[in-house]
N, C-alpha and C positions, 0 to 999 in steps of 0.2 A: 396718969394712966391713959393709954390710948384706946380708942374704940376698936373693937374687934371686927373682923369681916364676918358677916352673917352667912354669906354664901361662899364656899370654897372656890377659888379660882386662882389663876396665876398671879394676879395683882396682889392678892392677900400676902403672899410670901414677900413681895417687895415692900409692902406697907410696913411690915415688921422691921425692916432695915432702915427706915427713915428716921430722922431726928424729929423732935417735937415741933420744929419750925418748918418742916417740909410736908408737902402733900404730893399727890400724883394724879394724873389723868391718863386714860388709855389713848394711845396714838394708833395702835393697830392690834387687832385680836383675830386669831385664826383658831377655829375649833374643828376637829376632825372626829366624826362619829364612826367608830370601828365596828361596833356590835350593838344590836338593839338591847335595851334594858327591858326585862319582862318581870313578872311576878316570881319566876323561877331563878332569877339572877342571884338572889341571896343578898347578903350584905356587900356593899360596895365601899371602897375607900378612895377618897380624893386626896392627892398629894401635890403640893406646889413647891417649887424651888426657884431661887434667883440664879440666873445664869451669870449675870454681871450687873453691877450698878455703879453709876458714876454721878457727877454733879448734876447733869441735865437729863440723863436717860437711864432706864433700867430695862432689863430683858429677863423674862421669867417664863416658866413652863409649868404645866399641870397635867396629871394623868388621873384617870378613873379606872380602877381595877377591882376585880372580885377577889375572894379569899384565896383562890388558886393562882392568882397573878394574871388572869386573862384581861386584856386591855379592852375597855369599852369606849373610852374617849380620851383624846389628848388635845392640848391647847398650847399655843405660844402667844405671848403678849409683849408689845413694846410700849413702855410707859414714859411719859414726860414727867420729870421730877421738878416740882415747883417750890420756891421759897415763899412762905406766907408773909 
């Protein structure tokens, strides 16, 4: 059983695609804040997805949206895939 990611981010989605003998580290991370989060923002949902993954690199993105689909933040990440 693999450890889970405790904080949702783009790398978590890539982590789930790796084998038991692989790990990753972040090479590049870009976060864009589109709208301020306040007490009135309500429940927010973070979603991450892998854009592509290869033997040495993975590319992922994440979004943070409210229940009506308004975008609060987005991120992209380039990850180095490492054999343990």
